[in-house]
MARLOTOR-228180 format. One record per residue (C-alpha): x, y, z; residue number from 1. Coordinates in steps of 0.001 Angstrom, whole numbers, plus 500000, padded with zeros to 6 digits. Layout:
<rolo><X>X</X><Y>Y</Y><Z>Z</Z><num>NUM</num></rolo>
...
//
This chain:
<rolo><X>596915</X><Y>777538</Y><Z>028286</Z><num>1</num></rolo>
<rolo><X>597362</X><Y>774102</Y><Z>029813</Z><num>2</num></rolo>
<rolo><X>598347</X><Y>775712</Y><Z>033110</Z><num>3</num></rolo>
<rolo><X>595275</X><Y>777936</Y><Z>033230</Z><num>4</num></rolo>
<rolo><X>593028</X><Y>775009</Y><Z>032331</Z><num>5</num></rolo>
<rolo><X>594587</X><Y>772938</Y><Z>035109</Z><num>6</num></rolo>
<rolo><X>594066</X><Y>775761</Y><Z>037612</Z><num>7</num></rolo>
<rolo><X>590442</X><Y>776067</Y><Z>036539</Z><num>8</num></rolo>
<rolo><X>589881</X><Y>772350</Y><Z>037006</Z><num>9</num></rolo>
<rolo><X>591519</X><Y>772405</Y><Z>040424</Z><num>10</num></rolo>
<rolo><X>589389</X><Y>775388</Y><Z>041451</Z><num>11</num></rolo>
<rolo><X>586243</X><Y>773696</Y><Z>040161</Z><num>12</num></rolo>
<rolo><X>587093</X><Y>770499</Y><Z>042039</Z><num>13</num></rolo>
<rolo><X>587858</X><Y>772402</Y><Z>045252</Z><num>14</num></rolo>
<rolo><X>584621</X><Y>774374</Y><Z>044955</Z><num>15</num></rolo>
<rolo><X>582639</X><Y>771187</Y><Z>044415</Z><num>16</num></rolo>
<rolo><X>584256</X><Y>769624</Y><Z>047465</Z><num>17</num></rolo>
<rolo><X>583556</X><Y>772693</Y><Z>049589</Z><num>18</num></rolo>
<rolo><X>579928</X><Y>772911</Y><Z>048522</Z><num>19</num></rolo>
<rolo><X>579520</X><Y>769178</Y><Z>048947</Z><num>20</num></rolo>
<rolo><X>580881</X><Y>769257</Y><Z>052486</Z><num>21</num></rolo>
<rolo><X>578446</X><Y>772005</Y><Z>053409</Z><num>22</num></rolo>
<rolo><X>575652</X><Y>769431</Y><Z>053193</Z><num>23</num></rolo>
<rolo><X>577243</X><Y>767303</Y><Z>055934</Z><num>24</num></rolo>
<rolo><X>577841</X><Y>767813</Y><Z>059648</Z><num>25</num></rolo>
<rolo><X>581254</X><Y>769196</Y><Z>060612</Z><num>26</num></rolo>
<rolo><X>583931</X><Y>766698</Y><Z>061605</Z><num>27</num></rolo>
<rolo><X>584056</X><Y>765712</Y><Z>065274</Z><num>28</num></rolo>
<rolo><X>586373</X><Y>767823</Y><Z>067414</Z><num>29</num></rolo>
<rolo><X>589754</X><Y>766252</Y><Z>068104</Z><num>30</num></rolo>
<rolo><X>589170</X><Y>767064</Y><Z>071762</Z><num>31</num></rolo>
<rolo><X>585616</X><Y>767363</Y><Z>073081</Z><num>32</num></rolo>
<rolo><X>584858</X><Y>770796</Y><Z>074574</Z><num>33</num></rolo>
<rolo><X>582771</X><Y>768901</Y><Z>077137</Z><num>34</num></rolo>
<rolo><X>585812</X><Y>767449</Y><Z>078893</Z><num>35</num></rolo>
<rolo><X>585593</X><Y>768084</Y><Z>082630</Z><num>36</num></rolo>
<rolo><X>582012</X><Y>769418</Y><Z>082501</Z><num>37</num></rolo>
<rolo><X>579477</X><Y>768356</Y><Z>085138</Z><num>38</num></rolo>
<rolo><X>575948</X><Y>768241</Y><Z>083725</Z><num>39</num></rolo>
<rolo><X>573684</X><Y>769318</Y><Z>086587</Z><num>40</num></rolo>
<rolo><X>570372</X><Y>768433</Y><Z>084916</Z><num>41</num></rolo>
<rolo><X>570064</X><Y>764962</Y><Z>083374</Z><num>42</num></rolo>
<rolo><X>566798</X><Y>763157</Y><Z>082607</Z><num>43</num></rolo>
<rolo><X>566886</X><Y>759439</Y><Z>081759</Z><num>44</num></rolo>
<rolo><X>565014</X><Y>756172</Y><Z>082144</Z><num>45</num></rolo>
<rolo><X>563529</X><Y>754619</Y><Z>084247</Z><num>46</num></rolo>
<rolo><X>560892</X><Y>757365</Y><Z>084134</Z><num>47</num></rolo>
<rolo><X>557199</X><Y>758045</Y><Z>083562</Z><num>48</num></rolo>
<rolo><X>558025</X><Y>760486</Y><Z>080752</Z><num>49</num></rolo>
<rolo><X>559549</X><Y>759591</Y><Z>077396</Z><num>50</num></rolo>
<rolo><X>563345</X><Y>759480</Y><Z>077619</Z><num>51</num></rolo>
<rolo><X>565904</X><Y>758697</Y><Z>074936</Z><num>52</num></rolo>
<rolo><X>568249</X><Y>756566</Y><Z>077065</Z><num>53</num></rolo>
<rolo><X>568653</X><Y>755115</Y><Z>080533</Z><num>54</num></rolo>
<rolo><X>570961</X><Y>756082</Y><Z>083399</Z><num>55</num></rolo>
<rolo><X>573713</X><Y>753675</Y><Z>082363</Z><num>56</num></rolo>
<rolo><X>573589</X><Y>754764</Y><Z>078712</Z><num>57</num></rolo>
<rolo><X>573945</X><Y>758406</Y><Z>079770</Z><num>58</num></rolo>
<rolo><X>576852</X><Y>757669</Y><Z>082100</Z><num>59</num></rolo>
<rolo><X>578703</X><Y>755629</Y><Z>079476</Z><num>60</num></rolo>
<rolo><X>578241</X><Y>758287</Y><Z>076795</Z><num>61</num></rolo>
<rolo><X>579170</X><Y>761121</Y><Z>079156</Z><num>62</num></rolo>
<rolo><X>582284</X><Y>759266</Y><Z>080273</Z><num>63</num></rolo>
<rolo><X>583281</X><Y>758595</Y><Z>076658</Z><num>64</num></rolo>
<rolo><X>583041</X><Y>762344</Y><Z>075914</Z><num>65</num></rolo>
<rolo><X>585143</X><Y>763202</Y><Z>078955</Z><num>66</num></rolo>
<rolo><X>582486</X><Y>764678</Y><Z>081249</Z><num>67</num></rolo>
<rolo><X>583482</X><Y>764664</Y><Z>084893</Z><num>68</num></rolo>
<rolo><X>580001</X><Y>763979</Y><Z>086223</Z><num>69</num></rolo>
<rolo><X>576233</X><Y>763964</Y><Z>085820</Z><num>70</num></rolo>
<rolo><X>573313</X><Y>764682</Y><Z>088140</Z><num>71</num></rolo>
<rolo><X>570267</X><Y>762459</Y><Z>087639</Z><num>72</num></rolo>
<rolo><X>566887</X><Y>764156</Y><Z>088069</Z><num>73</num></rolo>
<rolo><X>563489</X><Y>762458</Y><Z>088164</Z><num>74</num></rolo>
<rolo><X>560228</X><Y>764283</Y><Z>088839</Z><num>75</num></rolo>
<rolo><X>558547</X><Y>761445</Y><Z>090739</Z><num>76</num></rolo>
<rolo><X>561227</X><Y>759355</Y><Z>092473</Z><num>77</num></rolo>
<rolo><X>564540</X><Y>759734</Y><Z>094257</Z><num>78</num></rolo>
<rolo><X>567681</X><Y>759121</Y><Z>092207</Z><num>79</num></rolo>
<rolo><X>570273</X><Y>758673</Y><Z>094974</Z><num>80</num></rolo>
<rolo><X>569998</X><Y>754882</Y><Z>094825</Z><num>81</num></rolo>
<rolo><X>570187</X><Y>754877</Y><Z>091033</Z><num>82</num></rolo>
<rolo><X>573289</X><Y>757070</Y><Z>091103</Z><num>83</num></rolo>
<rolo><X>575056</X><Y>754643</Y><Z>093427</Z><num>84</num></rolo>
<rolo><X>574305</X><Y>751668</Y><Z>091165</Z><num>85</num></rolo>
<rolo><X>575434</X><Y>753563</Y><Z>088058</Z><num>86</num></rolo>
<rolo><X>578717</X><Y>754424</Y><Z>089795</Z><num>87</num></rolo>
<rolo><X>579306</X><Y>750687</Y><Z>090246</Z><num>88</num></rolo>
<rolo><X>578463</X><Y>749796</Y><Z>086643</Z><num>89</num></rolo>
<rolo><X>580246</X><Y>752769</Y><Z>085048</Z><num>90</num></rolo>
<rolo><X>583361</X><Y>753567</Y><Z>087079</Z><num>91</num></rolo>
<rolo><X>585344</X><Y>756655</Y><Z>086253</Z><num>92</num></rolo>
<rolo><X>582566</X><Y>759247</Y><Z>086278</Z><num>93</num></rolo>
<rolo><X>580848</X><Y>761020</Y><Z>089176</Z><num>94</num></rolo>
<rolo><X>577091</X><Y>760342</Y><Z>089330</Z><num>95</num></rolo>
<rolo><X>574802</X><Y>762129</Y><Z>091769</Z><num>96</num></rolo>
<rolo><X>571108</X><Y>762043</Y><Z>092564</Z><num>97</num></rolo>
<rolo><X>568507</X><Y>763591</Y><Z>094806</Z><num>98</num></rolo>
<rolo><X>564783</X><Y>763997</Y><Z>095283</Z><num>99</num></rolo>
<rolo><X>562124</X><Y>766248</Y><Z>093752</Z><num>100</num></rolo>
<rolo><X>559418</X><Y>767259</Y><Z>096222</Z><num>101</num></rolo>
<rolo><X>556370</X><Y>766455</Y><Z>094107</Z><num>102</num></rolo>
<rolo><X>553296</X><Y>764553</Y><Z>095353</Z><num>103</num></rolo>
<rolo><X>554779</X><Y>761117</Y><Z>094615</Z><num>104</num></rolo>
<rolo><X>557119</X><Y>761572</Y><Z>097601</Z><num>105</num></rolo>
<rolo><X>554567</X><Y>763371</Y><Z>099762</Z><num>106</num></rolo>
<rolo><X>555068</X><Y>766861</Y><Z>098363</Z><num>107</num></rolo>
<rolo><X>556943</X><Y>769345</Y><Z>100516</Z><num>108</num></rolo>
<rolo><X>557868</X><Y>766511</Y><Z>102836</Z><num>109</num></rolo>
<rolo><X>560829</X><Y>766653</Y><Z>105267</Z><num>110</num></rolo>
<rolo><X>560771</X><Y>762851</Y><Z>105628</Z><num>111</num></rolo>
<rolo><X>561457</X><Y>762422</Y><Z>101900</Z><num>112</num></rolo>
<rolo><X>564583</X><Y>764545</Y><Z>102283</Z><num>113</num></rolo>
<rolo><X>565681</X><Y>762827</Y><Z>105481</Z><num>114</num></rolo>
<rolo><X>565490</X><Y>759353</Y><Z>103955</Z><num>115</num></rolo>
<rolo><X>566979</X><Y>760354</Y><Z>100604</Z><num>116</num></rolo>
<rolo><X>570256</X><Y>761657</Y><Z>102000</Z><num>117</num></rolo>
<rolo><X>570726</X><Y>758487</Y><Z>104096</Z><num>118</num></rolo>
<rolo><X>570628</X><Y>756115</Y><Z>101106</Z><num>119</num></rolo>
<rolo><X>573676</X><Y>753881</Y><Z>100814</Z><num>120</num></rolo>
<rolo><X>576535</X><Y>755370</Y><Z>098825</Z><num>121</num></rolo>
<rolo><X>575958</X><Y>759021</Y><Z>099804</Z><num>122</num></rolo>
<rolo><X>575187</X><Y>759982</Y><Z>096203</Z><num>123</num></rolo>
<rolo><X>572016</X><Y>761842</Y><Z>097176</Z><num>124</num></rolo>
<rolo><X>573073</X><Y>765489</Y><Z>097172</Z><num>125</num></rolo>
<rolo><X>570191</X><Y>767565</Y><Z>095785</Z><num>126</num></rolo>
<rolo><X>566726</X><Y>768572</Y><Z>096961</Z><num>127</num></rolo>
<rolo><X>564547</X><Y>770066</Y><Z>094245</Z><num>128</num></rolo>
<rolo><X>561439</X><Y>771972</Y><Z>095265</Z><num>129</num></rolo>
<rolo><X>558187</X><Y>770980</Y><Z>093477</Z><num>130</num></rolo>
<rolo><X>558354</X><Y>770971</Y><Z>089692</Z><num>131</num></rolo>
<rolo><X>555371</X><Y>770047</Y><Z>087496</Z><num>132</num></rolo>
<rolo><X>553041</X><Y>770053</Y><Z>090530</Z><num>133</num></rolo>
<rolo><X>554105</X><Y>773446</Y><Z>091847</Z><num>134</num></rolo>
<rolo><X>551556</X><Y>776251</Y><Z>091937</Z><num>135</num></rolo>
<rolo><X>553599</X><Y>778288</Y><Z>089459</Z><num>136</num></rolo>
<rolo><X>553819</X><Y>775407</Y><Z>086978</Z><num>137</num></rolo>
<rolo><X>550136</X><Y>774457</Y><Z>087013</Z><num>138</num></rolo>
<rolo><X>549016</X><Y>778074</Y><Z>086728</Z><num>139</num></rolo>
<rolo><X>551428</X><Y>778762</Y><Z>083856</Z><num>140</num></rolo>
<rolo><X>550603</X><Y>775683</Y><Z>081783</Z><num>141</num></rolo>
<rolo><X>547056</X><Y>775085</Y><Z>082989</Z><num>142</num></rolo>
<rolo><X>544367</X><Y>777495</Y><Z>084184</Z><num>143</num></rolo>
<rolo><X>544987</X><Y>780525</Y><Z>086427</Z><num>144</num></rolo>
<rolo><X>542541</X><Y>779009</Y><Z>088914</Z><num>145</num></rolo>
<rolo><X>544520</X><Y>775763</Y><Z>089214</Z><num>146</num></rolo>
<rolo><X>546272</X><Y>775199</Y><Z>092526</Z><num>147</num></rolo>
<rolo><X>549555</X><Y>773445</Y><Z>093101</Z><num>148</num></rolo>
<rolo><X>552157</X><Y>772963</Y><Z>095786</Z><num>149</num></rolo>
<rolo><X>553553</X><Y>776060</Y><Z>097490</Z><num>150</num></rolo>
<rolo><X>556613</X><Y>776527</Y><Z>099680</Z><num>151</num></rolo>
<rolo><X>556489</X><Y>780201</Y><Z>100658</Z><num>152</num></rolo>
<rolo><X>553040</X><Y>781797</Y><Z>100318</Z><num>153</num></rolo>
<rolo><X>553059</X><Y>785553</Y><Z>100884</Z><num>154</num></rolo>
<rolo><X>556834</X><Y>785498</Y><Z>101161</Z><num>155</num></rolo>
<rolo><X>556976</X><Y>783275</Y><Z>104253</Z><num>156</num></rolo>
<rolo><X>558281</X><Y>779715</Y><Z>104077</Z><num>157</num></rolo>
<rolo><X>555876</X><Y>777065</Y><Z>105356</Z><num>158</num></rolo>
<rolo><X>556762</X><Y>775025</Y><Z>108470</Z><num>159</num></rolo>
<rolo><X>557492</X><Y>772017</Y><Z>106235</Z><num>160</num></rolo>
<rolo><X>559795</X><Y>774108</Y><Z>104053</Z><num>161</num></rolo>
<rolo><X>561529</X><Y>775429</Y><Z>107150</Z><num>162</num></rolo>
<rolo><X>562158</X><Y>771880</Y><Z>108351</Z><num>163</num></rolo>
<rolo><X>563540</X><Y>770892</Y><Z>104930</Z><num>164</num></rolo>
<rolo><X>565899</X><Y>773864</Y><Z>104886</Z><num>165</num></rolo>
<rolo><X>567234</X><Y>772828</Y><Z>108277</Z><num>166</num></rolo>
<rolo><X>567962</X><Y>769309</Y><Z>106993</Z><num>167</num></rolo>
<rolo><X>569669</X><Y>770706</Y><Z>103900</Z><num>168</num></rolo>
<rolo><X>571825</X><Y>772976</Y><Z>106061</Z><num>169</num></rolo>
<rolo><X>572660</X><Y>770197</Y><Z>108552</Z><num>170</num></rolo>
<rolo><X>573668</X><Y>767697</Y><Z>105854</Z><num>171</num></rolo>
<rolo><X>575252</X><Y>770281</Y><Z>103522</Z><num>172</num></rolo>
<rolo><X>572947</X><Y>769318</Y><Z>100648</Z><num>173</num></rolo>
<rolo><X>572257</X><Y>771389</Y><Z>097542</Z><num>174</num></rolo>
<rolo><X>568903</X><Y>773185</Y><Z>097394</Z><num>175</num></rolo>
<rolo><X>567437</X><Y>773499</Y><Z>093884</Z><num>176</num></rolo>
<rolo><X>564382</X><Y>775734</Y><Z>093634</Z><num>177</num></rolo>
<rolo><X>562351</X><Y>773732</Y><Z>091094</Z><num>178</num></rolo>
<rolo><X>559358</X><Y>775360</Y><Z>089411</Z><num>179</num></rolo>
<rolo><X>557990</X><Y>777508</Y><Z>092244</Z><num>180</num></rolo>
<rolo><X>556904</X><Y>781149</Y><Z>091911</Z><num>181</num></rolo>
<rolo><X>559758</X><Y>783687</Y><Z>091601</Z><num>182</num></rolo>
<rolo><X>558628</X><Y>785350</Y><Z>094823</Z><num>183</num></rolo>
<rolo><X>558887</X><Y>781967</Y><Z>096525</Z><num>184</num></rolo>
<rolo><X>562385</X><Y>781512</Y><Z>095109</Z><num>185</num></rolo>
<rolo><X>563469</X><Y>784786</Y><Z>096696</Z><num>186</num></rolo>
<rolo><X>561849</X><Y>783910</Y><Z>100036</Z><num>187</num></rolo>
<rolo><X>563318</X><Y>780391</Y><Z>100162</Z><num>188</num></rolo>
<rolo><X>566806</X><Y>781574</Y><Z>099205</Z><num>189</num></rolo>
<rolo><X>566691</X><Y>784262</Y><Z>101894</Z><num>190</num></rolo>
<rolo><X>565458</X><Y>781889</Y><Z>104613</Z><num>191</num></rolo>
<rolo><X>567808</X><Y>779145</Y><Z>103503</Z><num>192</num></rolo>
<rolo><X>570805</X><Y>781418</Y><Z>103860</Z><num>193</num></rolo>
<rolo><X>569598</X><Y>782513</Y><Z>107285</Z><num>194</num></rolo>
<rolo><X>569436</X><Y>778860</Y><Z>108364</Z><num>195</num></rolo>
<rolo><X>572896</X><Y>778065</Y><Z>107042</Z><num>196</num></rolo>
<rolo><X>572209</X><Y>776536</Y><Z>103618</Z><num>197</num></rolo>
<rolo><X>575478</X><Y>777015</Y><Z>101736</Z><num>198</num></rolo>
<rolo><X>574623</X><Y>775813</Y><Z>098237</Z><num>199</num></rolo>
<rolo><X>571551</X><Y>776928</Y><Z>096280</Z><num>200</num></rolo>
<rolo><X>570810</X><Y>776695</Y><Z>092563</Z><num>201</num></rolo>
<rolo><X>567811</X><Y>778405</Y><Z>090968</Z><num>202</num></rolo>
<rolo><X>566442</X><Y>775842</Y><Z>088519</Z><num>203</num></rolo>
<rolo><X>566393</X><Y>777243</Y><Z>084931</Z><num>204</num></rolo>
<rolo><X>565686</X><Y>780572</Y><Z>086585</Z><num>205</num></rolo>
<rolo><X>565332</X><Y>782852</Y><Z>083555</Z><num>206</num></rolo>
<rolo><X>562707</X><Y>780961</Y><Z>081562</Z><num>207</num></rolo>
<rolo><X>558942</X><Y>781370</Y><Z>082117</Z><num>208</num></rolo>
<rolo><X>558909</X><Y>778804</Y><Z>084916</Z><num>209</num></rolo>
<rolo><X>559996</X><Y>780018</Y><Z>087405</Z><num>210</num></rolo>
<rolo><X>560295</X><Y>783284</Y><Z>085476</Z><num>211</num></rolo>
<rolo><X>562669</X><Y>785370</Y><Z>087555</Z><num>212</num></rolo>
<rolo><X>563178</X><Y>788918</Y><Z>086384</Z><num>213</num></rolo>
<rolo><X>566780</X><Y>790020</Y><Z>085977</Z><num>214</num></rolo>
<rolo><X>566345</X><Y>792109</Y><Z>089129</Z><num>215</num></rolo>
<rolo><X>565208</X><Y>789036</Y><Z>091073</Z><num>216</num></rolo>
<rolo><X>568056</X><Y>786992</Y><Z>089603</Z><num>217</num></rolo>
<rolo><X>570534</X><Y>789605</Y><Z>090803</Z><num>218</num></rolo>
<rolo><X>568828</X><Y>789662</Y><Z>094198</Z><num>219</num></rolo>
<rolo><X>569200</X><Y>785932</Y><Z>094814</Z><num>220</num></rolo>
<rolo><X>572704</X><Y>785922</Y><Z>093313</Z><num>221</num></rolo>
<rolo><X>573659</X><Y>788612</Y><Z>095814</Z><num>222</num></rolo>
<rolo><X>572436</X><Y>786224</Y><Z>098521</Z><num>223</num></rolo>
<rolo><X>574772</X><Y>783517</Y><Z>097235</Z><num>224</num></rolo>
<rolo><X>572489</X><Y>781499</Y><Z>094943</Z><num>225</num></rolo>
<rolo><X>573565</X><Y>780354</Y><Z>091483</Z><num>226</num></rolo>
<rolo><X>571229</X><Y>780759</Y><Z>088493</Z><num>227</num></rolo>
<rolo><X>570903</X><Y>777746</Y><Z>086197</Z><num>228</num></rolo>
<rolo><X>570403</X><Y>778147</Y><Z>082447</Z><num>229</num></rolo>
<rolo><X>569628</X><Y>774939</Y><Z>080539</Z><num>230</num></rolo>
<rolo><X>570476</X><Y>774145</Y><Z>076933</Z><num>231</num></rolo>
<rolo><X>566954</X><Y>772725</Y><Z>076587</Z><num>232</num></rolo>
<rolo><X>565693</X><Y>776316</Y><Z>076760</Z><num>233</num></rolo>
<rolo><X>567979</X><Y>777230</Y><Z>073837</Z><num>234</num></rolo>
<rolo><X>565701</X><Y>774922</Y><Z>071806</Z><num>235</num></rolo>
<rolo><X>562376</X><Y>776204</Y><Z>073188</Z><num>236</num></rolo>
<rolo><X>559900</X><Y>778761</Y><Z>071849</Z><num>237</num></rolo>
<rolo><X>556983</X><Y>778874</Y><Z>069384</Z><num>238</num></rolo>
<rolo><X>559040</X><Y>777297</Y><Z>066582</Z><num>239</num></rolo>
<rolo><X>560529</X><Y>774511</Y><Z>068686</Z><num>240</num></rolo>
<rolo><X>560802</X><Y>771142</Y><Z>066909</Z><num>241</num></rolo>
<rolo><X>559275</X><Y>769252</Y><Z>069850</Z><num>242</num></rolo>
<rolo><X>555664</X><Y>770238</Y><Z>070713</Z><num>243</num></rolo>
<rolo><X>556138</X><Y>770393</Y><Z>074488</Z><num>244</num></rolo>
<rolo><X>558914</X><Y>772966</Y><Z>074069</Z><num>245</num></rolo>
<rolo><X>556583</X><Y>775428</Y><Z>072327</Z><num>246</num></rolo>
<rolo><X>555061</X><Y>776195</Y><Z>075730</Z><num>247</num></rolo>
<rolo><X>558393</X><Y>777319</Y><Z>077177</Z><num>248</num></rolo>
<rolo><X>560138</X><Y>780634</Y><Z>076576</Z><num>249</num></rolo>
<rolo><X>563433</X><Y>780484</Y><Z>074782</Z><num>250</num></rolo>
<rolo><X>566510</X><Y>781446</Y><Z>076787</Z><num>251</num></rolo>
<rolo><X>569528</X><Y>781134</Y><Z>074509</Z><num>252</num></rolo>
<rolo><X>573228</X><Y>781931</Y><Z>074295</Z><num>253</num></rolo>
<rolo><X>572508</X><Y>785648</Y><Z>073793</Z><num>254</num></rolo>
<rolo><X>570639</X><Y>785639</Y><Z>077108</Z><num>255</num></rolo>
<rolo><X>573535</X><Y>783830</Y><Z>078752</Z><num>256</num></rolo>
<rolo><X>575958</X><Y>786450</Y><Z>077440</Z><num>257</num></rolo>
<rolo><X>573745</X><Y>789174</Y><Z>078893</Z><num>258</num></rolo>
<rolo><X>573503</X><Y>787335</Y><Z>082218</Z><num>259</num></rolo>
<rolo><X>577285</X><Y>786996</Y><Z>082354</Z><num>260</num></rolo>
<rolo><X>577523</X><Y>790773</Y><Z>081974</Z><num>261</num></rolo>
<rolo><X>574805</X><Y>791578</Y><Z>084499</Z><num>262</num></rolo>
<rolo><X>575160</X><Y>788792</Y><Z>087073</Z><num>263</num></rolo>
<rolo><X>578603</X><Y>787341</Y><Z>086443</Z><num>264</num></rolo>
<rolo><X>579757</X><Y>783833</Y><Z>085523</Z><num>265</num></rolo>
<rolo><X>580452</X><Y>783087</Y><Z>089182</Z><num>266</num></rolo>
<rolo><X>576673</X><Y>783111</Y><Z>089758</Z><num>267</num></rolo>
<rolo><X>575641</X><Y>781003</Y><Z>086732</Z><num>268</num></rolo>
<rolo><X>575532</X><Y>777312</Y><Z>085832</Z><num>269</num></rolo>
<rolo><X>574910</X><Y>775951</Y><Z>082330</Z><num>270</num></rolo>
<rolo><X>573456</X><Y>772435</Y><Z>082162</Z><num>271</num></rolo>
<rolo><X>571623</X><Y>770354</Y><Z>079571</Z><num>272</num></rolo>
<rolo><X>568141</X><Y>769407</Y><Z>080954</Z><num>273</num></rolo>
<rolo><X>568108</X><Y>766890</Y><Z>078085</Z><num>274</num></rolo>
<rolo><X>567008</X><Y>763270</Y><Z>077801</Z><num>275</num></rolo>
<rolo><X>563561</X><Y>763689</Y><Z>076233</Z><num>276</num></rolo>
<rolo><X>562440</X><Y>761280</Y><Z>073510</Z><num>277</num></rolo>
<rolo><X>563301</X><Y>762779</Y><Z>070130</Z><num>278</num></rolo>
<rolo><X>565924</X><Y>765143</Y><Z>071521</Z><num>279</num></rolo>
<rolo><X>569720</X><Y>765087</Y><Z>071174</Z><num>280</num></rolo>
<rolo><X>571936</X><Y>763331</Y><Z>073696</Z><num>281</num></rolo>
<rolo><X>573193</X><Y>765087</Y><Z>076799</Z><num>282</num></rolo>
<rolo><X>576866</X><Y>765362</Y><Z>075705</Z><num>283</num></rolo>
<rolo><X>575790</X><Y>766621</Y><Z>072260</Z><num>284</num></rolo>
<rolo><X>573747</X><Y>769291</Y><Z>074017</Z><num>285</num></rolo>
<rolo><X>576662</X><Y>770268</Y><Z>076227</Z><num>286</num></rolo>
<rolo><X>578951</X><Y>770602</Y><Z>073199</Z><num>287</num></rolo>
<rolo><X>576290</X><Y>772569</Y><Z>071286</Z><num>288</num></rolo>
<rolo><X>575758</X><Y>774896</Y><Z>074244</Z><num>289</num></rolo>
<rolo><X>579484</X><Y>775608</Y><Z>074477</Z><num>290</num></rolo>
<rolo><X>579702</X><Y>776314</Y><Z>070734</Z><num>291</num></rolo>
<rolo><X>576703</X><Y>778668</Y><Z>070865</Z><num>292</num></rolo>
<rolo><X>578101</X><Y>780564</Y><Z>073851</Z><num>293</num></rolo>
<rolo><X>581497</X><Y>780958</Y><Z>072210</Z><num>294</num></rolo>
<rolo><X>579790</X><Y>782423</Y><Z>069120</Z><num>295</num></rolo>
<rolo><X>578258</X><Y>785028</Y><Z>071438</Z><num>296</num></rolo>
<rolo><X>581687</X><Y>785999</Y><Z>072704</Z><num>297</num></rolo>
<rolo><X>581565</X><Y>784219</Y><Z>076056</Z><num>298</num></rolo>
<rolo><X>585121</X><Y>783389</Y><Z>077065</Z><num>299</num></rolo>
<rolo><X>586550</X><Y>779938</Y><Z>077721</Z><num>300</num></rolo>
<rolo><X>587269</X><Y>781125</Y><Z>081245</Z><num>301</num></rolo>
<rolo><X>583631</X><Y>782009</Y><Z>081930</Z><num>302</num></rolo>
<rolo><X>582457</X><Y>778735</Y><Z>080372</Z><num>303</num></rolo>
<rolo><X>584880</X><Y>776883</Y><Z>082641</Z><num>304</num></rolo>
<rolo><X>583420</X><Y>778628</Y><Z>085685</Z><num>305</num></rolo>
<rolo><X>579786</X><Y>778010</Y><Z>084676</Z><num>306</num></rolo>
<rolo><X>580142</X><Y>774385</Y><Z>083580</Z><num>307</num></rolo>
<rolo><X>583030</X><Y>772973</Y><Z>085616</Z><num>308</num></rolo>
<rolo><X>583965</X><Y>775027</Y><Z>088667</Z><num>309</num></rolo>
<rolo><X>580521</X><Y>776085</Y><Z>089874</Z><num>310</num></rolo>
<rolo><X>578959</X><Y>772596</Y><Z>089544</Z><num>311</num></rolo>
<rolo><X>581932</X><Y>771014</Y><Z>091314</Z><num>312</num></rolo>
<rolo><X>581625</X><Y>773477</Y><Z>094180</Z><num>313</num></rolo>
<rolo><X>577879</X><Y>772994</Y><Z>094497</Z><num>314</num></rolo>
<rolo><X>578272</X><Y>769201</Y><Z>094658</Z><num>315</num></rolo>
<rolo><X>581205</X><Y>769277</Y><Z>097058</Z><num>316</num></rolo>
<rolo><X>583852</X><Y>767976</Y><Z>094663</Z><num>317</num></rolo>
//
């Protein structure tokens, strides 16, 4: 009798503990799954948009979690100079930058690219095509009659875009396709490869901006481009907790699993695209993305390719 009562009490205590723990976050992993990852899409202050931390904060936190590197992106200013300064303040982590070809730097402007890659420290590696001022972006989130920056109208790259591709090829920079129309993505990737551009990443290619179809994604992957999927899009959709994300289509771990099957991990990169005010930190997002992908059956090997090997190759590490 005493034994059965004791067992009942132990069971009741264990059940209480189990149910109690369910109301708390899980314990931290003994080893972060983010170790060795390079986050190819980091937003931080200084910026004109609300950000939850600055460049140095991000680098310190990423280093503490074991990330190998981060790529700083800003929609209105170059980040090559910032990356060099962060490398000095936070040794032990690779920090890269680049330039986004929005109107603040003259739009689709070869001079902006030429000066960016010459900045002291050689941390400027990436050229993003127009983002929030691209024709695709303004038409998607504004009115269909709105007009934005274009790089390849009617499937032909503009003279300015041609000149930029030649600089990228000459300096072995990384071309990122920004928020341009999917047809422009295809045209720029094709012409870039013809001109000798070795490294191309299609910026969050499967969400509504740019909105590549799976057929188009396969087409550019066959030409050597890598398709980026961002954890930020895991959080998007009509029920997103942050209002701005309700305007974006959700692309989640299920979509990544499908893309791995149809395109292959060798042609995919998973990054965070985090840093917005009110959002989680970049390393938290990286860890959450890995956990979500593993739940969908994506192997550690494929995750390693998409988050470590492909970014390192694209950045010349």
